[in-house]
All heavy atoms as a GROMACS GRO file, in nm:
protein
  617
    1GLY      N    1  10.609  10.584  13.359
    1GLY     CA    2  10.699  10.472  13.361
    1GLY      C    3  10.813  10.493  13.263
    1GLY      O    4  10.818  10.589  13.189
    2ALA      N    5  10.904  10.402  13.264
    2ALA     CA    6  11.018  10.402  13.172
    2ALA      C    7  11.002  10.286  13.076
    2ALA      O    8  10.936  10.187  13.106
    2ALA     CB    9  11.148  10.386  13.251
    3TYR      N   10  11.059  10.300  12.957
    3TYR     CA   11  11.050  10.192  12.860
    3TYR      C   12  11.177  10.183  12.777
    3TYR      O   13  11.254  10.278  12.769
    3TYR     CB   14  10.928  10.208  12.770
    3TYR     CG   15  10.935  10.329  12.680
    3TYR    CD1   16  10.989  10.320  12.552
    3TYR    CD2   17  10.891  10.453  12.724
    3TYR    CE1   18  10.997  10.431  12.471
    3TYR    CE2   19  10.898  10.564  12.643
    3TYR     CZ   20  10.952  10.552  12.516
    3TYR     OH   21  10.960  10.663  12.436
    4HIS      N   22  11.195  10.069  12.712
    4HIS     CA   23  11.312  10.046  12.629
    4HIS      C   24  11.275   9.950  12.516
    4HIS      O   25  11.220   9.842  12.542
    4HIS     CB   26  11.424   9.986  12.713
    4HIS     CG   27  11.545   9.946  12.634
    4HIS    ND1   28  11.631  10.039  12.580
    4HIS    CD2   29  11.593   9.825  12.601
    4HIS    CE1   30  11.727   9.974  12.516
    4HIS    NE2   31  11.706   9.844  12.528
    5TRP      N   32  11.299   9.992  12.391
    5TRP     CA   33  11.278   9.903  12.276
    5TRP      C   34  11.401   9.815  12.260
    5TRP      O   35  11.512   9.863  12.267
    5TRP     CB   36  11.259   9.983  12.147
    5TRP     CG   37  11.130  10.057  12.140
    5TRP    CD1   38  11.113  10.190  12.160
    5TRP    CD2   39  11.002  10.003  12.112
    5TRP    NE1   40  10.980  10.222  12.148
    5TRP    CE2   41  10.910  10.109  12.117
    5TRP    CE3   42  10.955   9.875  12.084
    5TRP    CZ2   43  10.774  10.090  12.094
    5TRP    CZ3   44  10.821   9.857  12.061
    5TRP    CH2   45  10.732   9.964  12.066
    6ALA      N   46  11.380   9.686  12.237
    6ALA     CA   47  11.489   9.592  12.214
    6ALA      C   48  11.447   9.500  12.100
    6ALA      O   49  11.370   9.407  12.120
    6ALA     CB   50  11.519   9.512  12.339
    7GLY      N   51  11.493   9.531  11.978
    7GLY     CA   52  11.452   9.452  11.862
    7GLY      C   53  11.303   9.468  11.840
    7GLY      O   54  11.254   9.579  11.825
    8ASP      N   55  11.231   9.357  11.843
    8ASP     CA   56  11.086   9.364  11.826
    8ASP      C   57  11.013   9.359  11.960
    8ASP      O   58  10.893   9.337  11.966
    8ASP     CB   59  11.036   9.253  11.735
    8ASP     CG   60  11.060   9.114  11.793
    8ASP    OD1   61  11.131   9.104  11.894
    8ASP    OD2   62  11.008   9.017  11.736
    9GLY      N   63  11.086   9.381  12.069
    9GLY     CA   64  11.027   9.376  12.202
    9GLY      C   65  11.027   9.511  12.271
    9GLY      O   66  11.098   9.604  12.231
   10LEU      N   67  10.948   9.523  12.373
   10LEU     CA   68  10.938   9.645  12.453
   10LEU      C   69  10.941   9.605  12.600
   10LEU      O   70  10.865   9.519  12.643
   10LEU     CB   71  10.807   9.719  12.423
   10LEU     CG   72  10.773   9.836  12.514
   10LEU    CD1   73  10.866   9.953  12.486
   10LEU    CD2   74  10.629   9.878  12.494
   11LEU      N   75  11.030   9.666  12.676
   11LEU     CA   76  11.035   9.647  12.821
   11LEU      C   77  10.986   9.777  12.883
   11LEU      O   78  11.043   9.884  12.858
   11LEU     CB   79  11.178   9.617  12.867
   11LEU     CG   80  11.200   9.615  13.018
   11LEU    CD1   81  11.121   9.500  13.082
   11LEU    CD2   82  11.348   9.601  13.049
   12ALA      N   83  10.879   9.768  12.960
   12ALA     CA   84  10.823   9.887  13.025
   12ALA      C   85  10.827   9.867  13.176
   12ALA      O   86  10.804   9.756  13.225
   12ALA     CB   87  10.680   9.911  12.979
   13ILE      N   88  10.856   9.972  13.249
   13ILE     CA   89  10.863   9.966  13.394
   13ILE      C   90  10.757  10.060  13.451
   13ILE      O   91  10.749  10.176  13.412
   13ILE     CB   92  11.003  10.005  13.446
   13ILE    CG1   93  11.104   9.906  13.393
   13ILE    CG2   94  11.005  10.011  13.598
   13ILE    CD1   95  11.246   9.939  13.429
   14PHE      N   96  10.678  10.007  13.543
   14PHE     CA   97  10.571  10.084  13.606
   14PHE      C   98  10.592  10.083  13.756
   14PHE      O   99  10.657   9.995  13.811
   14PHE     CB  100  10.435  10.021  13.574
   14PHE     CG  101  10.402  10.024  13.427
   14PHE    CD1  102  10.438   9.917  13.345
   14PHE    CD2  103  10.338  10.131  13.370
   14PHE    CE1  104  10.411   9.918  13.210
   14PHE    CE2  105  10.309  10.134  13.235
   14PHE     CZ  106  10.345  10.027  13.155
   15VAL      N  107  10.533  10.180  13.822
   15VAL     CA  108  10.545  10.189  13.968
   15VAL      C  109  10.461  10.080  14.034
   15VAL      O  110  10.504  10.017  14.129
   15VAL     CB  111  10.501  10.329  14.017
   15VAL    CG1  112  10.500  10.335  14.169
   15VAL    CG2  113  10.594  10.436  13.960
   16ARG      N  114  10.342  10.055  13.981
   16ARG     CA  115  10.252   9.954  14.039
   16ARG      C  116  10.217   9.848  13.936
   16ARG      O  117  10.199   9.879  13.817
   16ARG     CB  118  10.124  10.022  14.088
   16ARG     CG  119  10.147  10.119  14.203
   16ARG     CD  120  10.018  10.175  14.263
   16ARG     NE  121   9.911  10.198  14.168
   16ARG     CZ  122   9.891  10.314  14.104
   16ARG    NH1  123   9.971  10.415  14.124
   16ARG    NH2  124   9.790  10.327  14.020
   17PRO      N  125  10.204   9.721  13.975
   17PRO     CA  126  10.168   9.614  13.882
   17PRO      C  127  10.036   9.640  13.809
   17PRO      O  128  10.021   9.604  13.692
   17PRO     CB  129  10.156   9.489  13.970
   17PRO     CG  130  10.237   9.519  14.092
   17PRO     CD  131  10.228   9.668  14.111
   18GLU      N  132   9.941   9.705  13.877
   18GLU     CA  133   9.812   9.734  13.814
   18GLU      C  134   9.828   9.820  13.689
   18GLU      O  135   9.751   9.809  13.594
   18GLU     CB  136   9.718   9.803  13.913
   18GLU     CG  137   9.683   9.719  14.033
   18GLU     CD  138   9.789   9.724  14.144
   18GLU    OE1  139   9.883   9.806  14.138
   18GLU    OE2  140   9.778   9.641  14.236
   19GLN      N  141   9.928   9.909  13.690
   19GLN     CA  142   9.954   9.993  13.573
   19GLN      C  143  10.000   9.908  13.455
   19GLN      O  144   9.960   9.931  13.341
   19GLN     CB  145  10.060  10.099  13.606
   19GLN     CG  146  10.016  10.200  13.708
   19GLN     CD  147  10.132  10.288  13.751
   19GLN    OE1  148  10.237  10.239  13.790
   19GLN    NE2  149  10.111  10.419  13.744
   20ALA      N  150  10.084   9.809  13.482
   20ALA     CA  151  10.134   9.722  13.375
   20ALA      C  152  10.020   9.639  13.317
   20ALA      O  153  10.008   9.625  13.195
   20ALA     CB  154  10.243   9.629  13.430
   21VAL      N  155   9.936   9.586  13.404
   21VAL     CA  156   9.822   9.507  13.357
   21VAL      C  157   9.728   9.593  13.274
   21VAL      O  158   9.681   9.553  13.167
   21VAL     CB  159   9.747   9.442  13.476
   21VAL    CG1  160   9.617   9.377  13.430
   21VAL    CG2  161   9.837   9.341  13.546
   22GLY      N  162   9.701   9.714  13.320
   22GLY     CA  163   9.613   9.806  13.247
   22GLY      C  164   9.668   9.840  13.109
   22GLY      O  165   9.594   9.843  13.010
   23MET      N  166   9.799   9.864  13.101
   23MET     CA  167   9.860   9.895  12.972
   23MET      C  168   9.852   9.775  12.878
   23MET      O  169   9.814   9.788  12.762
   23MET     CB  170  10.006   9.936  12.991
   23MET     CG  171  10.077   9.984  12.865
   23MET     SD  172  10.143   9.858  12.751
   23MET     CE  173  10.242   9.757  12.854
   24ALA      N  174   9.884   9.657  12.928
   24ALA     CA  175   9.881   9.537  12.844
   24ALA      C  176   9.739   9.510  12.794
   24ALA      O  177   9.719   9.479  12.676
   24ALA     CB  178   9.934   9.417  12.922
   25ARG      N  179   9.641   9.524  12.880
   25ARG     CA  180   9.501   9.502  12.838
   25ARG      C  181   9.458   9.605  12.735
   25ARG      O  182   9.388   9.571  12.639
   25ARG     CB  183   9.410   9.506  12.959
   25ARG     CG  184   9.429   9.386  13.050
   25ARG     CD  185   9.327   9.383  13.156
   25ARG     NE  186   9.199   9.352  13.091
   25ARG     CZ  187   9.092   9.311  13.153
   25ARG    NH1  188   9.095   9.297  13.284
   25ARG    NH2  189   8.982   9.286  13.089
   26ALA      N  190   9.498   9.730  12.752
   26ALA     CA  191   9.460   9.834  12.656
   26ALA      C  192   9.518   9.804  12.518
   26ALA      O  193   9.451   9.822  12.416
   26ALA     CB  194   9.506   9.971  12.706
   27VAL      N  195   9.643   9.759  12.513
   27VAL     CA  196   9.706   9.727  12.385
   27VAL      C  197   9.637   9.608  12.320
   27VAL      O  198   9.601   9.611  12.202
   27VAL     CB  199   9.858   9.701  12.402
   27VAL    CG1  200   9.918   9.647  12.274
   27VAL    CG2  201   9.929   9.828  12.444
   28VAL      N  202   9.614   9.502  12.397
   28VAL     CA  203   9.546   9.383  12.343
   28VAL      C  204   9.405   9.418  12.296
   28VAL      O  205   9.363   9.378  12.188
   28VAL     CB  206   9.544   9.269  12.448
   28VAL    CG1  207   9.454   9.156  12.404
   28VAL    CG2  208   9.686   9.218  12.472
   29ASP      N  209   9.333   9.494  12.376
   29ASP     CA  210   9.196   9.532  12.340
   29ASP      C  211   9.191   9.620  12.216
   29ASP      O  212   9.092   9.619  12.143
   29ASP     CB  213   9.128   9.605  12.457
   29ASP     CG  214   9.098   9.514  12.576
   29ASP    OD1  215   9.108   9.390  12.559
   29ASP    OD2  216   9.067   9.567  12.684
   30GLY      N  217   9.296   9.696  12.189
   30GLY     CA  218   9.298   9.784  12.073
   30GLY      C  219   9.348   9.721  11.944
   30GLY      O  220   9.341   9.782  11.838
   31LEU      N  221   9.397   9.598  11.952
   31LEU     CA  222   9.455   9.535  11.833
   31LEU      C  223   9.355   9.512  11.721
   31LEU      O  224   9.387   9.531  11.604
   31LEU     CB  225   9.524   9.403  11.869
   31LEU     CG  226   9.667   9.416  11.916
   31LEU    CD1  227   9.724   9.280  11.951
   31LEU    CD2  228   9.755   9.483  11.814
   32ASP      N  229   9.234   9.468  11.754
   32ASP     CA  230   9.134   9.445  11.649
   32ASP      C  231   9.105   9.573  11.573
   32ASP      O  232   9.099   9.574  11.450
   32ASP     CB  233   9.005   9.389  11.708
   32ASP     CG  234   9.017   9.243  11.747
   32ASP    OD1  235   9.108   9.174  11.695
   32ASP    OD2  236   8.937   9.198  11.831
   33THR      N  237   9.089   9.683  11.646
   33THR     CA  238   9.064   9.812  11.580
   33THR      C  239   9.183   9.853  11.496
   33THR      O  240   9.168   9.896  11.382
   33THR     CB  241   9.034   9.921  11.686
   33THR    OG1  242   8.918   9.882  11.759
   33THR    CG2  243   9.014  10.056  11.621
   34PHE      N  244   9.303   9.838  11.550
   34PHE     CA  245   9.423   9.874  11.475
   34PHE      C  246   9.432   9.792  11.346
   34PHE      O  247   9.454   9.846  11.238
   34PHE     CB  248   9.550   9.854  11.558
   34PHE     CG  249   9.675   9.882  11.480
   34PHE    CD1  250   9.723  10.012  11.470
   34PHE    CD2  251   9.742   9.781  11.413
   34PHE    CE1  252   9.837  10.040  11.395
   34PHE    CE2  253   9.855   9.807  11.338
   34PHE     CZ  254   9.902   9.937  11.329
   35ASN      N  255   9.417   9.661  11.358
   35ASN     CA  256   9.430   9.574  11.241
   35ASN      C  257   9.323   9.604  11.136
   35ASN      O  258   9.352   9.600  11.016
   35ASN     CB  259   9.427   9.427  11.282
   35ASN     CG  260   9.560   9.382  11.337
   35ASN    OD1  261   9.665   9.418  11.287
   35ASN    ND2  262   9.556   9.304  11.444
   36SER      N  263   9.201   9.634  11.176
   36SER     CA  264   9.095   9.658  11.079
   36SER      C  265   9.103   9.797  11.015
   36SER      O  266   9.061   9.814  10.901
   36SER     CB  267   8.958   9.637  11.142
   36SER     OG  268   8.934   9.731  11.244
   37HIS      N  269   9.159   9.896  11.085
   37HIS     CA  270   9.162  10.032  11.031
   37HIS      C  271   9.297  10.077  10.977
   37HIS      O  272   9.302  10.162  10.888
   37HIS     CB  273   9.116  10.131  11.138
   37HIS     CG  274   8.971  10.122  11.169
   37HIS    ND1  275   8.923  10.044  11.271
   37HIS    CD2  276   8.863  10.180  11.112
   37HIS    CE1  277   8.792  10.055  11.276
   37HIS    NE2  278   8.753  10.136  11.180
   38TYR      N  279   9.406  10.028  11.033
   38TYR     CA  280   9.537  10.083  10.999
   38TYR      C  281   9.636   9.984  10.941
   38TYR      O  282   9.731  10.025  10.874
   38TYR     CB  283   9.600  10.148  11.123
   38TYR     CG  284   9.512  10.254  11.183
   38TYR    CD1  285   9.442  10.230  11.301
   38TYR    CD2  286   9.497  10.378  11.121
   38TYR    CE1  287   9.359  10.327  11.355
   38TYR    CE2  288   9.414  10.474  11.175
   38TYR     CZ  289   9.345  10.449  11.292
   38TYR     OH  290   9.263  10.544  11.344
   39ASN      N  291   9.618   9.856  10.965
   39ASN     CA  292   9.713   9.757  10.915
   39ASN      C  293   9.686   9.731  10.768
   39ASN      O  294   9.581   9.679  10.731
   39ASN     CB  295   9.702   9.627  10.996
   39ASN     CG  296   9.806   9.525  10.956
   39ASN    OD1  297   9.887   9.548  10.867
   39ASN    ND2  298   9.803   9.411  11.022
   40ARG      N  299   9.779   9.766  10.683
   40ARG     CA  300   9.763   9.747  10.539
   40ARG      C  301   9.789   9.603  10.496
   40ARG      O  302   9.760   9.565  10.385
   40ARG     CB  303   9.856   9.842  10.463
   40ARG     CG  304   9.818   9.986  10.485
   40ARG     CD  305   9.907  10.078  10.408
   40ARG     NE  306   9.874  10.216  10.441
   40ARG     CZ  307   9.938  10.318  10.396
   40ARG    NH1  308  10.042  10.303  10.317
   40ARG    NH2  309   9.901  10.440  10.431
   41LEU      N  310   9.846   9.524  10.584
   41LEU     CA  311   9.873   9.383  10.556
   41LEU      C  312   9.759   9.300  10.614
   41LEU      O  313   9.775   9.229  10.712
   41LEU     CB  314  10.006   9.341  10.617
   41LEU     CG  315  10.128   9.423  10.574
   41LEU    CD1  316  10.249   9.383  10.656
   41LEU    CD2  317  10.154   9.403  10.426
   42LYS      N  318   9.642   9.307  10.551
   42LYS     CA  319   9.522   9.244  10.605
   42LYS      C  320   9.539   9.093  10.626
   42LYS      O  321   9.480   9.035  10.716
   42LYS     CB  322   9.402   9.269  10.513
   42LYS     CG  323   9.368   9.415  10.496
   42LYS     CD  324   9.324   9.478  10.624
   42LYS     CE  325   9.287   9.625  10.600
   42LYS     NZ  326   9.268   9.698  10.721
   43ALA      N  327   9.621   9.027  10.542
   43ALA     CA  328   9.642   8.883  10.556
   43ALA      C  329   9.735   8.850  10.674
   43ALA      O  330   9.746   8.734  10.712
   43ALA     CB  331   9.698   8.826  10.427
   44SER      N  332   9.802   8.952  10.729
   44SER     CA  333   9.896   8.932  10.840
   44SER      C  334   9.864   9.027  10.954
   44SER      O  335   9.934   9.126  10.975
   44SER     CB  336  10.040   8.955  10.792
   44SER     OG  337  10.073   8.867  10.690
   45PRO      N  338   9.759   9.000  11.030
   45PRO     CA  339   9.728   9.091  11.140
   45PRO      C  340   9.838   9.091  11.245
   45PRO      O  341   9.904   8.990  11.268
   45PRO     CB  342   9.597   9.035  11.198
   45PRO     CG  343   9.592   8.894  11.152
   45PRO     CD  344   9.668   8.887  11.023
   46ILE      N  345   9.859   9.205  11.305
   46ILE     CA  346   9.959   9.218  11.410
   46ILE      C  347   9.905   9.152  11.536
   46ILE      O  348   9.788   9.167  11.572
   46ILE     CB  349   9.992   9.366  11.435
   46ILE    CG1  350  10.064   9.423  11.313
   46ILE    CG2  351  10.075   9.384  11.561
   46ILE    CD1  352  10.093   9.569  11.320
   47ALA      N  353   9.991   9.075  11.603
   47ALA     CA  354   9.956   9.009  11.728
   47ALA      C  355  10.065   9.036  11.829
   47ALA      O  356  10.179   9.066  11.792
   47ALA     CB  357   9.942   8.858  11.706
   48ILE      N  358  10.032   9.031  11.957
   48ILE     CA  359  10.131   9.054  12.062
   48ILE      C  360  10.119   8.950  12.171
   48ILE      O  361  10.017   8.881  12.182
   48ILE     CB  362  10.119   9.194  12.125
   48ILE    CG1  363   9.990   9.206  12.207
   48ILE    CG2  364  10.129   9.304  12.024
   48ILE    CD1  365   9.995   9.316  12.307
   49ARG      N  366  10.224   8.941  12.251
   49ARG     CA  367  10.224   8.866  12.376
   49ARG      C  368  10.266   8.964  12.484
   49ARG      O  369  10.348   9.052  12.460
   49ARG     CB  370  10.326   8.753  12.373
   49ARG     CG  371  10.299   8.648  12.271
   49ARG     CD  372  10.403   8.539  12.277
   49ARG     NE  373  10.539   8.597  12.286
   49ARG     CZ  374  10.648   8.530  12.262
   49ARG    NH1  375  10.642   8.404  12.227
   49ARG    NH2  376  10.766   8.586  12.272
   50ALA      N  377  10.209   8.950  12.600
   50ALA     CA  378  10.246   9.037  12.712
   50ALA      C  379  10.284   8.950  12.831
   50ALA      O  380  10.208   8.863  12.871
   50ALA     CB  381  10.132   9.130  12.750
   51GLY      N  382  10.404   8.972  12.883
   51GLY     CA  383  10.449   8.904  13.004
   51GLY      C  384  10.471   9.007  13.112
   51GLY      O  385  10.535   9.110  13.088
   52ILE      N  386  10.417   8.983  13.228
   52ILE     CA  387  10.429   9.079  13.338
   52ILE      C  388  10.497   9.009  13.455
   52ILE      O  389  10.453   8.903  13.499
   52ILE     CB  390  10.292   9.135  13.379
   52ILE    CG1  391  10.231   9.210  13.261
   52ILE    CG2  392  10.304   9.224  13.503
   52ILE    CD1  393  10.089   9.253  13.281
   53HIS      N  394  10.604   9.070  13.504
   53HIS     CA  395  10.678   9.016  13.618
   53HIS      C  396  10.696   9.130  13.718
   53HIS      O  397  10.720   9.244  13.678
   53HIS     CB  398  10.814   8.962  13.572
   53HIS     CG  399  10.892   8.897  13.681
   53HIS    ND1  400  10.847   8.786  13.747
   53HIS    CD2  401  11.010   8.928  13.736
   53HIS    CE1  402  10.936   8.751  13.837
   53HIS    NE2  403  11.036   8.836  13.834
   54THR      N  404  10.684   9.100  13.844
   54THR     CA  405  10.697   9.204  13.946
   54THR      C  406  10.814   9.175  14.038
   54THR      O  407  10.856   9.060  14.054
   54THR     CB  408  10.569   9.216  14.031
   54THR    OG1  409  10.550   9.094  14.102
   54THR    CG2  410  10.449   9.245  13.946
   55GLY      N  411  10.869   9.280  14.095
   55GLY     CA  412  10.978   9.267  14.189
   55GLY      C  413  11.054   9.397  14.203
   55GLY      O  414  11.026   9.494  14.135
   56PRO      N  415  11.152   9.398  14.292
   56PRO     CA  416  11.229   9.520  14.316
   56PRO      C  417  11.324   9.552  14.201
   56PRO      O  418  11.373   9.463  14.132
   56PRO     CB  419  11.308   9.490  14.444
   56PRO     CG  420  11.319   9.341  14.444
   56PRO     CD  421  11.194   9.288  14.379
   57VAL      N  422  11.346   9.681  14.181
   57VAL     CA  423  11.438   9.730  14.078
   57VAL      C  424  11.528   9.835  14.143
   57VAL      O  425  11.479   9.924  14.211
   57VAL     CB  426  11.362   9.792  13.959
   57VAL    CG1  427  11.457   9.855  13.860
   57VAL    CG2  428  11.274   9.689  13.891
   58LEU      N  429  11.659   9.822  14.124
   58LEU     CA  430  11.753   9.920  14.177
   58LEU      C  431  11.749  10.043  14.088
   58LEU      O  432  11.769  10.035  13.967
   58LEU     CB  433  11.894   9.862  14.179
   58LEU     CG  434  12.005   9.957  14.224
   58LEU    CD1  435  11.982  10.004  14.367
   58LEU    CD2  436  12.140   9.891  14.210
   59HIS      N  437  11.724  10.157  14.150
   59HIS     CA  438  11.710  10.283  14.078
   59HIS      C  439  11.826  10.370  14.123
   59HIS      O  440  11.826  10.425  14.232
   59HIS     CB  441  11.575  10.343  14.118
   59HIS     CG  442  11.529  10.451  14.028
   59HIS    ND1  443  11.524  10.580  14.067
   59HIS    CD2  444  11.484  10.447  13.901
   59HIS    CE1  445  11.476  10.654  13.969
   59HIS    NE2  446  11.452  10.575  13.867
   60THR      N  447  11.931  10.384  14.038
   60THR     CA  448  12.055  10.444  14.085
   60THR      C  449  12.057  10.596  14.090
   60THR      O  450  12.125  10.653  14.172
   60THR     CB  451  12.173  10.394  14.000
   60THR    OG1  452  12.151  10.429  13.864
   60THR    CG2  453  12.189  10.245  14.013
   61GLU      N  454  11.986  10.661  13.999
   61GLU     CA  455  11.986  10.808  14.001
   61GLU      C  456  11.878  10.862  13.909
   61GLU      O  457  11.826  10.791  13.824
   61GLU     CB  458  12.121  10.864  13.956
   61GLU     CG  459  12.157  10.830  13.813
   61GLU     CD  460  12.294  10.881  13.773
   61GLU    OE1  461  12.394  10.840  13.832
   61GLU    OE2  462  12.296  10.963  13.681
   62GLY      N  463  11.842  10.988  13.926
   62GLY     CA  464  11.746  11.051  13.837
   62GLY      C  465  11.603  11.009  13.865
   62GLY      O  466  11.574  10.940  13.960
   63GLY      N  467  11.513  11.050  13.775
   63GLY     CA  468  11.372  11.017  13.790
   63GLY      C  469  11.338  10.888  13.719
   63GLY      O  470  11.420  10.827  13.652
   64LEU      N  471  11.213  10.844  13.731
   64LEU     CA  472  11.170  10.718  13.672
   64LEU      C  473  11.178  10.721  13.519
   64LEU      O  474  11.196  10.618  13.455
   64LEU     CB  475  11.027  10.684  13.714
   64LEU     CG  476  10.973  10.550  13.669
   64LEU    CD1  477  11.062  10.438  13.719
   64LEU    CD2  478  10.831  10.531  13.715
   65ALA      N  479  11.172  10.836  13.458
   65ALA     CA  480  11.175  10.846  13.313
   65ALA      C  481  11.316  10.837  13.256
   65ALA      O  482  11.337  10.857  13.138
   65ALA     CB  483  11.109  10.977  13.268
   66GLN      N  484  11.414  10.805  13.340
   66GLN     CA  485  11.552  10.795  13.294
   66GLN      C  486  11.570  10.675  13.201
   66GLN      O  487  11.484  10.592  13.189
   66GLN     CB  488  11.646  10.782  13.413
   66GLN     CG  489  11.632  10.647  13.482
   66GLN     CD  490  11.712  10.641  13.609
   66GLN    OE1  491  11.794  10.727  13.633
   66GLN    NE2  492  11.689  10.541  13.688
   67THR      N  493  11.686  10.666  13.138
   67THR     CA  494  11.714  10.551  13.052
   67THR      C  495  11.728  10.425  13.135
   67THR      O  496  11.769  10.428  13.251
   67THR     CB  497  11.845  10.572  12.974
   67THR    OG1  498  11.953  10.580  13.066
   67THR    CG2  499  11.839  10.696  12.888
   68LEU      N  500  11.695  10.311  13.074
   68LEU     CA  501  11.701  10.186  13.147
   68LEU      C  502  11.843  10.142  13.178
   68LEU      O  503  11.864  10.053  13.259
   68LEU     CB  504  11.630  10.076  13.068
   68LEU     CG  505  11.479  10.093  13.061
   68LEU    CD1  506  11.418   9.980  12.979
   68LEU    CD2  507  11.417  10.096  13.198
   69GLY      N  508  11.943  10.207  13.117
   69GLY     CA  509  12.081  10.174  13.148
   69GLY      C  510  12.116  10.202  13.294
   69GLY      O  511  12.212  10.149  13.346
   70LYS      N  512  12.037  10.283  13.361
   70LYS     CA  513  12.062  10.315  13.501
   70LYS      C  514  11.981  10.227  13.596
   70LYS      O  515  11.984  10.244  13.715
   70LYS     CB  516  12.025  10.460  13.528
   70LYS     CG  517  12.092  10.558  13.439
   70LYS     CD  518  12.221  10.605  13.498
   70LYS     CE  519  12.270  10.720  13.410
   70LYS     NZ  520  12.405  10.745  13.413
   71LEU      N  521  11.904  10.132  13.540
   71LEU     CA  522  11.824  10.043  13.622
   71LEU      C  523  11.881   9.902  13.615
   71LEU      O  524  11.924   9.857  13.510
   71LEU     CB  525  11.679  10.039  13.571
   71LEU     CG  526  11.604  10.172  13.577
   71LEU    CD1  527  11.474  10.162  13.501
   71LEU    CD2  528  11.578  10.211  13.722
   72ALA      N  529  11.881   9.831  13.727
   72ALA     CA  530  11.936   9.697  13.728
   72ALA      C  531  11.869   9.613  13.835
   72ALA      O  532  11.836   9.664  13.941
   72ALA     CB  533  12.086   9.702  13.754
   73SER      N  534  11.848   9.486  13.805
   73SER     CA  535  11.799   9.392  13.905
   73SER      C  536  11.778   9.256  13.843
   73SER      O  537  11.770   9.241  13.721
   73SER     CB  538  11.668   9.440  13.967
   73SER     OG  539  11.561   9.415  13.882
   74ASP      N  540  11.764   9.155  13.928
   74ASP     CA  541  11.727   9.022  13.880
   74ASP      C  542  11.587   9.025  13.821
   74ASP      O  543  11.555   8.947  13.731
   74ASP     CB  544  11.733   8.922  13.995
   74ASP     CG  545  11.876   8.892  14.038
   74ASP    OD1  546  11.970   8.914  13.958
   74ASP    OD2  547  11.893   8.846  14.152
   75THR      N  548  11.502   9.114  13.871
   75THR     CA  549  11.365   9.127  13.820
   75THR      C  550  11.368   9.161  13.671
   75THR      O  551  11.298   9.101  13.591
   75THR     CB  552  11.289   9.235  13.898
   75THR    OG1  553  11.285   9.199  14.035
   75THR    CG2  554  11.147   9.250  13.846
   76LEU      N  555  11.450   9.260  13.632
   76LEU     CA  556  11.460   9.298  13.491
   76LEU      C  557  11.518   9.186  13.409
   76LEU      O  558  11.474   9.159  13.297
   76LEU     CB  559  11.544   9.424  13.475
   76LEU     CG  560  11.484   9.553  13.529
   76LEU    CD1  561  11.582   9.668  13.509
   76LEU    CD2  562  11.352   9.584  13.465
   77ASP      N  563  11.619   9.118  13.461
   77ASP     CA  564  11.681   9.008  13.389
   77ASP      C  565  11.580   8.896  13.364
   77ASP      O  566  11.566   8.846  13.253
   77ASP     CB  567  11.801   8.954  13.468
   77ASP     CG  568  11.875   8.847  13.392
   77ASP    OD1  569  11.908   8.869  13.274
   77ASP    OD2  570  11.900   8.740  13.451
   78PHE      N  571  11.504   8.861  13.466
   78PHE     CA  572  11.402   8.757  13.452
   78PHE      C  573  11.294   8.799  13.353
   78PHE      O  574  11.252   8.720  13.269
   78PHE     CB  575  11.341   8.723  13.588
   78PHE     CG  576  11.246   8.607  13.583
   78PHE    CD1  577  11.295   8.476  13.584
   78PHE    CD2  578  11.111   8.628  13.574
   78PHE    CE1  579  11.208   8.370  13.579
   78PHE    CE2  580  11.022   8.521  13.569
   78PHE     CZ  581  11.072   8.391  13.570
   79ALA      N  582  11.249   8.923  13.362
   79ALA     CA  583  11.146   8.973  13.272
   79ALA      C  584  11.192   8.965  13.126
   79ALA      O  585  11.116   8.931  13.037
   79ALA     CB  586  11.107   9.117  13.307
   80GLY      N  587  11.318   8.994  13.102
   80GLY     CA  588  11.373   8.985  12.966
   80GLY      C  589  11.370   8.844  12.912
   80GLY      O  590  11.351   8.823  12.793
   81HIS      N  591  11.385   8.746  13.001
   81HIS     CA  592  11.381   8.606  12.957
   81HIS      C  593  11.240   8.555  12.937
   81HIS      O  594  11.222   8.450  12.875
   81HIS     CB  595  11.457   8.518  13.057
   81HIS     CG  596  11.604   8.542  13.055
   81HIS    ND1  597  11.686   8.498  12.953
   81HIS    CD2  598  11.684   8.609  13.142
   81HIS    CE1  599  11.810   8.537  12.978
   81HIS    NE2  600  11.811   8.604  13.092
   82LEU      N  601  11.140   8.626  12.985
   82LEU     CA  602  11.002   8.583  12.965
   82LEU      C  603  10.960   8.591  12.819
   82LEU      O  604  10.868   8.522  12.778
   82LEU     CB  605  10.905   8.668  13.050
   82LEU     CG  606  10.902   8.640  13.198
   82LEU    CD1  607  10.807   8.737  13.268
   82LEU    CD2  608  10.858   8.498  13.225
   83GLN      N  609  11.026   8.677  12.744
   83GLN     CA  610  10.992   8.688  12.602
   83GLN      C  611  11.004   8.553  12.540
   83GLN      O  612  10.971   8.515  12.443
   83GLN     CB  613  11.084   8.782  12.529
   83GLN     CG  614  11.067   8.924  12.561
   83GLN     CD  615  11.143   9.007  12.458
   83GLN    OE1  616  11.145   8.978  12.341
   83GLN    NE2  617  11.208   9.111  12.505
   0.00000   0.00000   0.00000
């Protein structure tokens, strides 16, 4: 998939919705382990929110791993507002 960091957010694009759900679940499931073993700010555990939106995306050129600047659609715009 392709991804783009925007401030404290991450937009990831997958071919199938199941891939997005699997990634989000893996990150959420790993947070307890991360916070207990690697987070030095024990009083402030890291937490996340995951929003998943599906729909068509215009892919103008190159492979899926290209920069998101070449991708456009109402789907991406809506997903950005879910944050």
